[in-house]
C-alpha positions as CSV (number, residue, x, y, z in Angstrom):
1,M,93.3,145.4,-147.3
2,Q,95.3,145.0,-144.2
3,D,93.6,145.4,-140.8
4,T,95.3,147.2,-137.9
5,A,92.7,146.3,-135.4
6,G,95.0,143.5,-134.2
7,V,97.9,145.8,-133.3
8,T,99.7,144.2,-130.3
9,R,99.5,146.0,-127.0
10,A,103.2,145.2,-126.6
11,G,104.1,147.1,-129.8
12,I,102.2,150.2,-128.7
13,R,103.2,150.1,-125.1
14,G,106.9,149.6,-126.0
15,R,107.2,153.0,-127.7
16,P,109.1,155.5,-125.6
17,G,107.1,158.5,-124.6
18,R,108.2,162.1,-125.2
19,I,111.2,163.0,-123.0
20,H,111.1,166.2,-121.0
21,P,114.6,166.5,-119.3
22,L,113.6,169.3,-116.9
23,G,110.5,167.4,-115.8
24,D,112.5,164.2,-115.3
25,W,115.1,166.0,-113.1
26,L,112.3,167.7,-111.1
27,L,110.7,164.2,-110.5
28,V,114.1,162.8,-109.4
29,A,114.6,165.7,-107.0
30,A,111.1,165.3,-105.6
31,V,111.6,161.6,-105.0
32,A,115.0,162.1,-103.4
33,L,113.5,164.9,-101.1
34,L,110.6,162.6,-100.1
35,H,113.1,159.9,-99.1
36,L,115.2,162.4,-97.2
37,L,112.2,163.7,-95.3
38,N,110.8,160.2,-94.7
39,P,109.8,160.1,-91.0
40,R,110.0,156.3,-91.0
41,I,113.8,156.2,-91.6
42,G,116.2,154.7,-89.1
43,P,116.1,151.7,-86.8
44,G,114.5,153.7,-84.0
45,E,117.0,156.5,-84.2
46,P,117.0,159.8,-86.1
47,V,119.4,159.9,-89.0
48,Q,121.5,162.6,-87.5
49,Q,122.4,160.3,-84.6
50,T,123.7,157.5,-86.8
51,S,127.3,157.1,-87.8
52,I,128.7,159.0,-90.7
53,L,129.2,155.8,-92.6
54,L,125.6,154.8,-92.2
55,G,124.6,158.3,-93.2
56,A,126.7,158.0,-96.4
57,V,125.1,154.5,-97.1
58,W,121.7,155.9,-96.5
59,L,122.3,158.9,-98.8
60,G,123.6,156.5,-101.5
61,L,120.5,154.4,-101.3
62,V,118.4,157.5,-101.6
63,L,120.2,158.4,-104.8
64,V,119.9,154.9,-106.2
65,Q,116.2,155.0,-105.5
66,S,115.8,158.3,-107.4
67,V,118.5,159.0,-110.0
68,P,117.7,155.8,-112.2
69,L,114.2,157.2,-112.7
70,L,115.8,159.4,-115.4
71,W,115.8,156.2,-117.6
72,R,112.4,154.9,-116.5
73,R,110.9,155.3,-120.1
74,R,113.7,153.7,-122.0
75,R,114.6,150.9,-119.5
76,P,111.5,150.6,-117.3
77,A,112.1,147.0,-116.2
78,V,115.8,147.6,-115.3
79,V,114.9,150.8,-113.4
80,L,112.2,149.0,-111.4
81,A,114.7,146.2,-110.5
82,V,117.4,148.6,-109.4
83,V,115.1,150.9,-107.4
84,S,113.4,148.0,-105.8
85,A,116.7,146.4,-104.8
86,A,117.9,149.7,-103.3
87,W,114.6,150.0,-101.3
88,V,114.9,146.5,-100.0
89,V,118.5,147.1,-98.9
90,A,117.3,150.3,-97.1
91,Q,114.6,148.3,-95.4
92,V,117.0,145.7,-94.2
93,V,119.7,148.2,-93.0
94,F,117.7,151.1,-91.8
95,G,114.2,149.8,-91.2
96,P,110.8,150.8,-92.5
97,S,110.6,153.6,-95.2
98,A,108.0,154.5,-97.8
99,P,108.9,153.2,-101.4
100,F,108.5,156.5,-103.2
101,G,111.0,155.6,-106.0
102,L,109.6,152.1,-106.3
103,W,106.1,153.5,-106.9
104,V,107.3,155.8,-109.7
105,A,109.3,152.9,-111.2
106,L,106.3,150.6,-110.9
107,Y,104.0,153.1,-112.7
108,S,106.6,153.5,-115.4
109,V,107.1,149.8,-116.1
110,I,103.3,149.4,-116.4
111,V,102.9,152.3,-118.8
112,H,106.1,152.0,-120.9
113,A,107.0,148.3,-120.9
114,T,105.2,145.4,-122.7
115,R,102.0,144.0,-121.2
116,R,103.8,140.8,-120.1
117,M,106.6,142.8,-118.4
118,A,104.1,145.1,-116.8
119,E,102.2,142.3,-115.3
120,V,105.3,140.6,-114.0
121,G,106.7,143.8,-112.6
122,A,103.5,144.8,-110.9
123,A,103.1,141.4,-109.3
124,A,106.8,141.3,-108.1
125,A,106.7,144.9,-106.7
126,T,103.5,144.2,-104.8
127,V,104.8,141.0,-103.4
128,V,108.1,142.6,-102.3
129,V,106.4,145.6,-100.6
130,A,103.8,143.4,-98.9
131,A,106.4,140.9,-97.7
132,L,108.7,143.5,-96.2
133,E,105.9,145.5,-94.6
134,L,104.6,142.3,-93.0
135,A,108.1,141.3,-91.9
136,H,108.4,144.7,-90.1
137,V,105.0,144.0,-88.4
138,A,106.2,140.5,-87.4
139,R,109.4,142.0,-85.9
140,D,107.4,144.7,-84.1
141,R,109.0,147.4,-86.2
142,L,105.6,148.6,-87.5
143,R,102.0,148.3,-86.5
144,L,99.7,146.6,-89.0
145,E,97.7,149.8,-89.5
146,D,101.0,151.6,-90.5
147,A,102.1,148.8,-92.9
148,L,98.8,148.3,-94.8
149,P,98.7,151.8,-96.4
150,M,102.1,151.0,-98.1
151,V,100.6,147.9,-99.7
152,V,97.4,149.7,-100.6
153,V,99.2,152.5,-102.2
154,T,101.3,150.0,-104.2
155,L,98.1,148.4,-105.4
156,V,96.6,151.7,-106.3
157,V,99.7,152.8,-108.3
158,G,99.5,149.5,-110.2
159,I,95.8,149.9,-111.0
160,V,96.2,153.5,-112.1
161,G,99.2,152.5,-114.2
162,F,97.1,149.8,-116.0
163,V,94.2,152.2,-116.6
164,V,96.5,154.8,-118.1
165,A,98.4,152.1,-120.2
166,D,95.1,150.7,-121.6
167,R,93.9,154.2,-122.5
168,R,97.2,154.9,-124.2
169,T,97.0,151.6,-126.0
170,R,93.5,152.3,-127.3
171,S,94.4,155.8,-128.3
172,A,97.5,154.6,-130.1
173,A,95.5,151.9,-131.9
174,L,92.9,154.4,-133.0
175,R,95.7,156.7,-134.2
176,D,97.4,153.9,-136.1
177,R,94.1,152.9,-137.6
178,A,93.4,156.4,-138.8
179,E,96.9,156.7,-140.3
180,F,96.4,153.3,-142.0
181,L,93.1,154.3,-143.4
182,E,94.5,157.5,-144.7
183,R,97.4,155.7,-146.4
184,E,94.8,153.2,-147.9
185,R,92.7,156.1,-149.1
186,E,95.7,157.7,-150.8
187,A,96.7,154.3,-152.3
188,L,93.2,153.7,-153.6
189,S,93.2,157.2,-155.0
190,R,96.5,156.7,-156.8
191,Q,95.3,153.3,-158.1
192,A,92.0,154.8,-159.4
193,A,94.0,157.6,-161.1
194,A,96.3,155.0,-162.7
195,E,93.4,152.9,-163.9
196,E,91.7,156.0,-165.3
197,R,94.9,157.0,-167.1
198,L,95.2,153.4,-168.5
199,R,91.6,153.5,-169.7
200,I,92.1,156.8,-171.4
201,A,95.4,155.6,-173.0
202,R,93.6,152.6,-174.4
203,E,90.8,154.7,-175.8
204,L,93.3,157.1,-177.4
205,H,95.3,154.3,-178.8
206,D,92.2,152.6,-180.3
207,L,91.0,155.9,-181.7
208,V,94.3,157.3,-183.0
209,A,95.9,154.0,-184.2
210,H,92.9,152.9,-186.2
211,S,92.2,156.3,-187.8
212,L,95.8,157.2,-188.6
213,T,96.4,153.8,-190.1
214,T,93.4,154.2,-192.4
215,I,94.4,157.7,-193.3
216,A,98.1,156.7,-194.0
217,I,97.2,153.8,-196.2
218,Q,94.5,155.8,-198.1
219,S,96.9,158.6,-198.6
220,S,99.5,156.3,-200.1
221,T,96.8,154.7,-202.2
222,G,95.6,158.0,-203.5
223,R,99.1,159.3,-204.2
224,L,99.9,156.3,-206.3
225,A,96.6,156.1,-208.1
226,L,96.2,159.8,-208.9
227,P,98.2,159.9,-212.2
228,Q,96.4,157.1,-213.9
229,H,93.3,156.3,-211.8
230,P,91.8,159.6,-210.5
231,D,88.6,157.8,-209.5
232,V,90.5,155.6,-207.1
233,A,92.3,158.6,-205.7
234,Q,89.0,160.3,-205.2
235,R,87.6,157.4,-203.3
236,A,90.8,157.3,-201.1
237,L,90.4,161.0,-200.4
238,A,86.7,160.5,-199.5
239,T,87.7,157.7,-197.1
240,I,90.4,160.0,-195.5
241,E,87.8,162.7,-195.1
242,T,85.3,160.4,-193.5
243,T,87.8,158.8,-191.2
244,S,89.4,162.1,-190.1
245,R,86.0,163.6,-189.3
246,A,85.0,160.6,-187.3
247,A,88.3,160.7,-185.4
248,S,88.0,164.4,-184.8
249,R,84.4,163.9,-183.4
250,E,85.5,161.1,-181.1
251,M,88.5,163.0,-179.9
252,R,86.4,166.1,-179.1
253,Q,84.0,163.8,-177.2
254,L,86.9,162.2,-175.2
255,L,88.5,165.6,-174.4
256,G,85.1,166.9,-173.3
257,V,84.7,164.0,-170.8
258,L,88.2,164.7,-169.5
259,R,87.4,168.4,-168.9
260,Q,84.2,167.5,-167.0
261,G,85.8,164.8,-164.9
262,G,83.9,161.7,-163.7
263,D,83.9,158.2,-165.1
264,T,85.4,158.3,-168.6
265,A,83.9,155.0,-169.7
266,A,80.4,155.9,-168.5
267,Q,80.4,159.3,-170.2
268,L,81.6,158.1,-173.6
269,D,78.1,157.9,-175.0
270,P,77.2,156.7,-177.6
271,T,80.0,154.1,-177.5
272,P,80.6,151.8,-180.5
273,G,79.6,148.2,-180.2
274,L,79.1,145.1,-182.3
275,A,76.3,146.8,-184.1
276,N,78.9,149.0,-185.7
277,L,81.0,146.2,-187.1
278,D,79.5,146.5,-190.6
279,D,80.7,150.2,-190.7
280,L,84.1,149.1,-189.4
281,V,84.4,146.4,-191.9
282,G,83.5,148.8,-194.7
283,T,86.1,151.2,-193.6
284,M,88.8,148.5,-193.5
285,R,87.8,147.3,-197.0
286,R,88.2,150.8,-198.3
287,A,91.6,150.9,-196.6
288,G,92.6,147.9,-198.8
289,A,91.9,144.9,-196.6
290,G,89.6,142.1,-197.7
291,V,87.5,141.5,-194.6
292,Q,84.8,138.9,-194.3
293,L,82.4,139.2,-191.3
294,T,80.6,136.2,-190.0
295,V,78.1,136.1,-187.0
296,E,77.1,132.8,-185.6
297,G,74.6,131.9,-182.8
298,D,71.6,133.8,-181.4
299,R,72.4,137.5,-180.9
300,R,72.1,138.7,-177.4
301,A,71.9,142.1,-175.9
302,L,75.2,143.0,-174.2
303,S,76.2,145.5,-171.5
304,R,77.8,148.7,-172.8
305,S,81.2,147.7,-171.4
306,L,81.2,144.2,-172.9
307,D,79.9,145.6,-176.2
308,L,82.6,148.2,-176.3
309,V,85.4,145.8,-175.5
310,A,84.2,143.4,-178.2
311,Y,84.2,146.2,-180.7
312,R,87.6,147.4,-179.7
313,V,89.2,144.0,-180.0
314,V,87.9,143.6,-183.5
315,Q,88.9,147.1,-184.4
316,E,92.4,146.7,-183.1
317,A,92.9,143.3,-184.7
318,L,91.8,144.6,-188.1
319,T,94.0,147.7,-187.7
320,N,96.9,145.4,-187.1
321,V,96.0,143.5,-190.3
322,V,96.1,146.7,-192.3
323,K,99.4,147.8,-190.6
324,H,101.4,144.6,-190.5
325,A,99.9,141.9,-192.7
326,G,100.9,143.5,-196.0
327,Q,98.9,143.6,-199.2
328,P,97.0,142.0,-200.6
329,A,95.9,140.5,-197.2
330,A,92.5,138.9,-196.4
331,A,91.0,138.9,-192.9
332,A,88.1,136.9,-191.5
333,V,86.1,138.1,-188.5
334,L,84.0,135.6,-186.6
335,V,81.6,136.6,-183.9
336,R,80.0,133.6,-182.2
337,Y,77.5,133.7,-179.4
338,D,78.4,130.4,-177.7
339,G,76.1,130.0,-174.7
340,D,77.4,132.1,-171.9
341,Q,80.4,133.2,-173.9
342,L,81.0,135.7,-176.7
343,V,83.8,134.4,-178.9
344,L,85.7,136.7,-181.2
345,E,88.2,135.3,-183.7
346,I,90.1,137.4,-186.2
347,T,92.5,135.7,-188.6
348,D,94.4,136.9,-191.6
349,D,96.7,135.4,-194.2
350,G,99.3,138.1,-194.1
351,A,102.9,138.3,-192.9
352,G,102.5,140.1,-189.6
353,N,103.6,138.7,-186.3
354,G,101.9,141.1,-183.9
355,K,105.1,142.4,-182.5
356,S,106.6,145.9,-182.4
357,S,110.0,146.8,-183.9
358,D,111.8,145.8,-180.7
359,G,110.4,142.2,-180.8
360,H,107.8,142.7,-178.0
361,P,104.0,142.5,-178.4
362,G,102.7,145.8,-179.6
363,L,100.6,148.2,-177.6
364,G,97.5,147.1,-179.5
365,I,97.9,143.5,-178.4
366,V,98.7,144.6,-174.8
367,G,95.6,146.8,-174.8
368,M,93.3,144.0,-176.1
369,R,94.6,141.6,-173.5
370,E,94.0,144.2,-170.7
371,R,90.5,144.9,-171.8
372,V,89.5,141.2,-172.1
373,S,91.2,140.4,-168.7
374,A,89.3,143.2,-167.0
375,L,86.0,141.5,-167.9
376,G,87.2,138.1,-166.7
377,G,87.8,136.8,-170.3
378,Q,90.6,134.9,-172.0
379,F,92.8,136.3,-174.8
380,T,95.2,134.7,-177.1
381,A,97.2,136.1,-180.1
382,G,99.9,134.6,-182.2
383,P,101.0,133.4,-185.6
384,R,99.0,130.8,-187.5
385,P,100.7,127.4,-188.3
386,V,101.3,128.2,-192.0
387,R,100.8,131.9,-192.6
388,G,99.1,134.8,-191.1
389,F,98.0,135.8,-187.6
390,R,95.2,134.9,-185.3
391,V,93.5,136.8,-182.4
392,E,90.9,135.1,-180.2
393,A,89.0,136.6,-177.3
394,R,86.5,134.7,-175.1
395,L,84.3,137.1,-173.1
396,P,81.9,135.8,-170.5
397,I,78.3,136.9,-170.8
398,R,76.8,137.1,-167.3
399,A,73.2,137.9,-166.3
400,E,74.2,141.3,-165.1
401,D,75.9,142.0,-168.5
402,E,72.5,141.9,-170.2
403,P,70.6,145.2,-170.0
């Protein structure tokens, strides 16, 4: 799972804030008005006593220190540079004046630019204001007690800007984290639903494929045997009845679990296991397959999930024998308890290749491989060297698998 705790401050700070055109124009007008009413303007003379040319230059500098603030969110660094340059020119030409536009631009670059740009801009603006104010003091244009407040206000604006920026950064990080967790929750929910559908599909396939295969073969056997061998037909019909009843019972159980919700695998109780192999082999024999069951090694108690997977692998492999191997076909089932492994080997001497009509592995083989892989096991299936087909599954038996 990806973690968003490391979201860069630059990425969050670089996002443009919401734009309020009316508010921006009101801010520009307020800054321009403050510059116009600035009592410190002029080299010792009121503005109205200066020449018309100087008045026009002064008015232009006021506009340059205020109008660019309209773009302070999108281009904060450029706006700070332009406004600062205009204020410096005004200082040189007209003398001391308060940097109202510079303060707004400084706050904007700290809040809206990257962290690196904010630090550089704050340092540069503070140095420029301090240098010019001290230069005025050195040239006797200002008293020190009049110059220091400008530097202090610049520092305060910078501190406030960093506090607001950090708060926005944390808020944005928390918001992004919440959105990320919500997306993860939805993804996990979709994944869980997909896994549940896959598990149900496997259960339905195992149930329907095995039962319908047995019923189809026994129906064909009964139809062919009825004219001359009614006893064989009767046994076939009995097998069909037993198989269909069992399939109906398992289907009702599965549908009941789906209606109730919850964990499908956990509620399918009782689930078949290796203890039911004798019944399975008997059913397959009645379906016309010669099946030999061999169990080697010391039997061990298995968890329900492992026991079910082992049974389903044998069931599906034998179903494929009946469906694809042709008749007469003989199958051998080997169940071997080999230390910490349960080995299942199902072989036949038929003509099947385990593939569907389009040449790809059938759903049964795909389902067996998925079941075995889900428990960390190994699965192989393929034709034998001379004739027939072989399925092998190796399932690990862990300590937690033993009830």
